[in-house]
ZASE-254537 format. One record per residue (C-alpha): x, y, z. Coordinates in nm, 2 decimals, padded with zeros to 4 digits. Each point is the difference from the previous one (the first is absolute). Layout:
BEGIN
REC       c1       c2       c3
REC        X        Y        Z
...
This chain:
BEGIN
REC       c1       c2       c3
REC   -08.52    13.70   -17.98
REC   -00.24   -00.26   -00.03
REC   -00.33    00.10   -00.18
REC   -00.33    00.00    00.23
REC   -00.26   -00.27   -00.02
REC   -00.29    00.17   -00.19
REC   -00.35   -00.08    00.14
REC   -00.34    00.11   -00.15
REC   -00.28   -00.01    00.22
REC   -00.36    00.04   -00.12
REC   -00.24    00.18    00.29
REC    00.29    00.16    00.15
REC   -00.20    00.25    00.15
REC   -00.20   -00.25    00.21
REC    00.04   -00.16    00.33
REC    00.24   -00.30   -00.10
REC    00.18    00.22   -00.29
REC    00.10    00.24    00.27
REC    00.15   -00.26    00.25
REC    00.13   -00.18   -00.30
REC    00.18    00.32   -00.14
REC    00.17    00.09    00.36
REC    00.11   -00.39    00.02
REC    00.16    00.02   -00.37
REC    00.16    00.34    00.07
REC    00.16   -00.14    00.30
REC    00.12   -00.29   -00.18
REC    00.16    00.30   -00.26
REC   -00.21   -00.09   -00.27
REC   -00.11    00.26   -00.28
REC   -00.40   -00.02    00.06
REC   -00.22    00.12   -00.29
REC   -00.37    00.02    00.06
REC   -00.32    00.05   -00.22
REC   -00.26    00.25    00.12
REC   -00.33    00.09   -00.15
REC   -00.02    00.38   -00.14
REC   -00.23    00.18    00.24
REC   -00.10    00.35    00.05
REC    00.07   -00.01    00.34
REC    00.34   -00.14    00.20
REC   -00.06   -00.36    00.08
REC    00.35   -00.08    00.13
REC   -00.03    00.08    00.35
REC    00.12   -00.39    00.11
REC    00.32    00.09   -00.20
REC    00.04    00.36    00.07
REC    00.27   -00.08    00.28
REC    00.22   -00.17   -00.24
REC   -00.05    00.19   -00.32
REC    00.33    00.13   -00.15
REC    00.03    00.30   -00.23
REC    00.08   -00.15   -00.35
REC    00.24    00.29   -00.07
REC    00.21   -00.18    00.29
REC    00.30   -00.14   -00.16
REC   -00.04   -00.32    00.27
REC   -00.36   -00.03   -00.01
REC   -00.12   -00.35    00.05
REC   -00.39    00.01   -00.05
REC   -00.17    00.09   -00.31
REC   -00.35    00.02   -00.09
REC   -00.16   -00.05   -00.36
REC   -00.37    00.08   -00.09
REC   -00.18   -00.33   -00.13
REC   -00.27   -00.23    00.07
REC   -00.08   -00.36    00.01
REC   -00.27    00.04   -00.25
REC    00.26    00.16   -00.24
REC    00.19   -00.27   -00.17
REC    00.21    00.22   -00.23
REC    00.12    00.23    00.28
REC    00.10   -00.30    00.21
REC    00.21   -00.16   -00.29
REC    00.17    00.37    00.01
REC    00.07    00.05    00.34
REC    00.14   -00.37   -00.01
REC    00.22    00.07   -00.28
REC    00.15    00.33    00.17
REC    00.02   -00.11    00.35
REC    00.17   -00.36   -00.11
REC   -00.10   -00.16    00.35
REC    00.14   -00.34    00.12
REC   -00.31    00.00    00.24
REC   -00.36    00.10   -00.03
REC   -00.27    00.00    00.27
REC   -00.35    00.02   -00.10
REC   -00.16    00.15    00.28
REC   -00.26    00.20   -00.17
REC   -00.34   -00.07    00.01
REC   -00.38    00.14    00.04
REC    00.05   -00.20    00.35
REC   -00.33    00.08    00.19
REC   -00.22   -00.30    00.00
REC   -00.32    00.14    00.06
REC    00.08    00.29   -00.24
REC    00.07   -00.29   -00.26
REC   -00.39   -00.09   -00.01
REC   -00.06    00.35   -00.10
REC    00.28    00.05   -00.27
REC    00.06   -00.36   -00.12
REC    00.11    00.07   -00.36
REC    00.25    00.25    00.15
REC    00.12   -00.24    00.26
REC    00.05   -00.26   -00.23
REC    00.18    00.18   -00.27
REC    00.26    00.15    00.26
REC    00.06   -00.33    00.19
REC   -00.05   -00.26   -00.26
REC    00.09    00.13   -00.32
REC    00.27    00.24    00.16
REC    00.19   -00.32    00.12
REC   -00.03   -00.14   -00.36
REC    00.10    00.33   -00.14
REC    00.33    00.00    00.21
REC    00.09   -00.38   -00.05
REC   -00.03    00.06   -00.38
REC    00.23    00.31    00.00
REC    00.26   -00.20    00.23
REC   -00.04   -00.30   -00.25
REC    00.07    00.22   -00.33
REC    00.27    00.18    00.21
REC    00.19   -00.27    00.12
REC    00.00   -00.18   -00.33
REC    00.13    00.29   -00.18
REC    00.26    00.08    00.27
REC    00.08   -00.32    00.17
REC   -00.01    00.21    00.31
REC   -00.16   -00.20    00.28
REC   -00.29    00.18    00.16
REC   -00.15   -00.14    00.34
REC   -00.34    00.07    00.07
REC   -00.22   -00.02    00.27
REC   -00.39   -00.03   -00.01
REC   -00.20    00.13    00.29
REC   -00.25   -00.27    00.09
REC   -00.27    00.02    00.27
REC   -00.16   -00.20    00.26
REC   -00.33    00.06   -00.14
REC    00.10   -00.21   -00.28
REC   -00.12   -00.27    00.24
REC   -00.34    00.15    00.05
REC   -00.23   -00.28    00.11
REC    00.26   -00.20    00.15
REC    00.03   -00.37   -00.07
REC    00.28   -00.05    00.25
REC    00.12    00.11    00.32
REC    00.26    00.17    00.06
REC    00.04    00.07   -00.38
REC    00.37   -00.05   -00.17
REC    00.13    00.02   -00.35
REC   -00.17   -00.33   -00.11
REC   -00.36    00.10    00.14
REC   -00.25    00.02   -00.30
REC   -00.11    00.38   -00.09
REC   -00.37    00.08    00.05
REC   -00.03    00.41   -00.05
REC   -00.30    00.15    00.12
REC    00.04    00.36   -00.16
REC    00.12    00.16   -00.33
REC    00.31    00.09    00.18
REC    00.10   -00.33    00.09
REC   -00.13   -00.13   -00.32
REC    00.27    00.20   -00.18
REC    00.26   -00.08    00.25
REC   -00.04   -00.35   -00.09
REC    00.02    00.09   -00.35
REC    00.33    00.17    00.05
REC    00.13   -00.30    00.24
REC   -00.05   -00.25   -00.28
REC    00.16    00.21   -00.27
REC    00.30    00.06    00.18
REC    00.04   -00.34    00.07
REC   -00.09   -00.09   -00.34
REC    00.28    00.22   -00.13
REC    00.24   -00.16    00.23
REC   -00.06   -00.30   -00.14
REC   -00.05    00.08   -00.36
REC    00.28    00.27   -00.06
REC    00.25   -00.10    00.29
REC   -00.06    00.34    00.19
REC    00.09    00.04    00.33
REC   -00.34    00.09    00.11
REC   -00.12   -00.03    00.40
REC   -00.35    00.00    00.14
REC   -00.02    00.14    00.33
REC   -00.34   -00.10    00.14
REC    00.00    00.27    00.30
REC   -00.25   -00.02    00.26
REC   -00.13    00.34    00.16
REC    00.27    00.22    00.11
REC   -00.03    00.33    00.15
REC    00.19    00.30    00.14
REC   -00.06    00.35    00.05
REC    00.02    00.09   -00.37
REC   -00.31   -00.26   -00.09
REC   -00.24    00.22   -00.20
REC   -00.27    00.15    00.21
REC   -00.31   -00.18   -00.15
REC    00.13   -00.33    00.09
REC   -00.15   -00.16    00.33
REC    00.29    00.00    00.21
REC    00.13    00.38   -00.08
REC   -00.37    00.09    00.04
REC   -00.03   -00.13    00.33
REC    00.36    00.13    00.15
REC   -00.08    00.35   -00.17
REC   -00.34    00.00    00.18
REC    00.16   -00.09    00.33
REC    00.23    00.31   -00.04
REC   -00.27    00.24   -00.09
REC   -00.26   -00.16    00.27
REC    00.27    00.09    00.26
REC    00.05    00.33   -00.12
REC   -00.38    00.09    00.01
REC   -00.02    00.03   -00.40
REC   -00.21   -00.31   -00.07
REC   -00.28   -00.19    00.21
REC   -00.08   -00.28   -00.19
REC    00.17   -00.27   -00.22
REC   -00.22   -00.19   -00.25
REC    00.12   -00.33   -00.15
REC   -00.13   -00.30   -00.16
REC    00.05   -00.37    00.07
REC    00.21   -00.03    00.35
REC    00.01   -00.38    00.00
REC    00.24   -00.02   -00.31
REC    00.35   -00.18    00.08
REC    00.31    00.11   -00.16
REC    00.40   -00.08    00.06
REC    00.11    00.34    00.06
REC    00.37    00.10   -00.02
REC    00.23    00.31    00.00
REC    00.07    00.12   -00.36
REC    00.38    00.08    00.07
REC    00.05   -00.37    00.06
REC   -00.20   -00.11   -00.32
REC    00.19    00.23   -00.25
REC    00.33   -00.19    00.13
REC   -00.15   -00.31   -00.09
REC   -00.04    00.15   -00.36
REC    00.34    00.10   -00.04
REC    00.12   -00.35    00.13
REC   -00.19   -00.20   -00.24
REC    00.17    00.18   -00.29
REC    00.36   -00.08    00.14
REC   -00.05   -00.40   -00.01
REC    00.20   -00.24   -00.24
REC   -00.36   -00.10   -00.14
REC   -00.34    00.18   -00.04
REC   -00.29   -00.12    00.18
REC   -00.32    00.09    00.22
REC   -00.03    00.07    00.36
REC   -00.29    00.04    00.25
REC    00.11    00.32    00.22
REC   -00.21    00.00    00.29
REC   -00.01   -00.02    00.42
REC   -00.16   -00.33    00.03
REC   -00.25    00.17    00.25
REC   -00.34    00.13   -00.09
REC   -00.21    00.28    00.20
REC   -00.32    00.13   -00.06
REC   -00.09    00.38   -00.06
REC   -00.15   -00.02    00.35
REC    00.33   -00.09    00.15
REC    00.16    00.27   -00.19
REC   -00.27    00.24    00.15
REC    00.07   -00.11    00.35
REC    00.38    00.03    00.00
REC   -00.03    00.34   -00.15
REC   -00.25    00.17    00.20
REC    00.12   -00.17    00.33
REC    00.35    00.14   -00.10
REC   -00.16    00.35    00.09
REC   -00.21   -00.12    00.26
REC   -00.33    00.01   -00.19
REC   -00.28   -00.28   -00.05
REC   -00.05   -00.04   -00.37
REC   -00.36   -00.10    00.03
REC   -00.07    00.34    00.13
REC    00.08    00.15   -00.35
REC   -00.02   -00.25   -00.28
REC   -00.32   -00.03   -00.20
REC   -00.09   -00.23   -00.26
REC   -00.06    00.14   -00.38
REC   -00.13   -00.24   -00.26
REC    00.19    00.21   -00.29
REC    00.30   -00.16    00.10
REC   -00.08   -00.37   -00.05
REC    00.14   -00.17   -00.30
REC   -00.24   -00.17   -00.25
REC    00.21   -00.32    00.05
REC    00.19   -00.02    00.33
REC    00.33   -00.18    00.08
REC   -00.05   -00.11    00.39
REC    00.34   -00.17    00.10
REC    00.37    00.05   -00.14
REC    00.31   -00.13    00.19
REC    00.32   -00.09   -00.19
REC    00.26   -00.27    00.01
REC    00.32    00.16   -00.02
REC    00.22   -00.28    00.07
REC    00.15   -00.01   -00.35
REC    00.11    00.36    00.01
REC    00.15   -00.08    00.35
REC    00.19   -00.33   -00.11
REC    00.14    00.12   -00.37
REC    00.00    00.41    00.05
REC    00.10    00.01    00.39
REC   -00.29    00.25    00.03
REC   -00.20    00.02    00.31
REC   -00.24    00.29    00.13
REC    00.18    00.26    00.25
REC   -00.33    00.16    00.13
REC   -00.30   -00.16    00.19
REC   -00.34    00.07   -00.06
REC   -00.05    00.21    00.31
REC    00.32    00.21   -00.07
REC   -00.13    00.06   -00.36
REC   -00.31    00.15    00.13
REC    00.17    00.20    00.28
REC    00.23    00.12   -00.26
REC   -00.28    00.13   -00.22
REC   -00.19    00.16    00.27
REC    00.30    00.20    00.16
REC    00.08    00.12   -00.37
REC   -00.36    00.11   -00.07
REC    00.00    00.21    00.35
REC    00.33    00.14   -00.06
REC   -00.07    00.11   -00.34
REC   -00.34    00.14    00.08
REC    00.17    00.20    00.29
REC    00.26    00.12   -00.26
REC   -00.26    00.11   -00.24
REC   -00.19    00.19    00.28
REC    00.31    00.20    00.06
REC    00.07    00.09   -00.37
REC   -00.35    00.03   -00.09
REC   -00.02   -00.25   -00.27
REC   -00.28   -00.18   -00.13
REC    00.01   -00.33    00.19
REC   -00.34    00.05    00.09
C-alpha cells in the first residue's frame, strides 16, 4: 500500500486553510494542521472534516503551536515529516495591523522565517525534500506602481501587515536561491467565500444584508467605499496553491481574476440581490479608515494561466450572490435552533 503524502498547514482553521484541507483530503493526503491553543473552540470552519484521532483510518490531525514559537514548529515538523508545507497562518486583518504592528510582524514575517529555517535544517539533516508555499498578498503592491500588477511589479506596502508579507516573500525567494529549497510565493489577490471572517468588509456586507432582510439590523457602517479590489473565490485560489507545489520547478505566481470592483459595486450587487437599495442602509464611519489607504488593486494572472493551467471559475457577481445566500441561510438556521448568530 502506497504511503499517503503528508501536508502541514499553518492557519488551518482559517478560510483558506479549511478549503485547502478539503482539497488535500480529496486527493488522499494525510493532512496536519497547526492550531493555536484557546479556551474556546475555534475550529468551526473544519469541524465538518474533523476526524476522531482514535479512528485507525484518520487522515486529519491537529497540533497545538504558533508561528511565534519556533521550538514548537520544529518539533511538529519532526513529528509530522511532511513533504508539503503551506504557510497560511497570519494576523491577516490589514486595519488591525496598524493597532497591533509588533504581533502582526512577529507572526507574518518572523513566522515565515522560522518555518524556512526549520525546513532548511530538516531537509539538510534528512535529505527529504519539503515543498513550501508562502501565502503572499496583493496588499504588498500597496501604492501601485503598475496596472495591472504582475509578478515583476515593484512592491510599495502601505500597512504593517503588507510590510511583513513583503519580508516573508523575499525571505522565501532568498531561501529558494540560497539553499535550493522548493519554495513558492503565491501573490493572492482578495479572495472571499462564505467562510470569510466576519470583520472583513465583504463578509461584513453580506452578513449585514442577511440581518437587514430578517429585521435584525437597520444600518451598516463602513469606511472607504471607493477602494477597488480584485475579488475571487477562495476555493479557486487554494487550488492554485496546490498546483504551485506540483510543478517541476518552484516559482512565484500572481493569482487573481484580472478584474477590479469597488466596494460600492459589491454593495450594489449584494443589496440588489435581495431587492434593496444599499444607499438606504449604509452609513460612513471614519473609524474604519486606514491611516494609509490602498486605492486600486487588479492582478494579471497570465503566468498562472499559462504555466499552471489555472483560472478562476466563479465570477464577481456569482461570488457576491453566493455569500449573500449563504449568510441568509445561516441566519435562518440559527433562528430555528436559537443559536448566537445575532
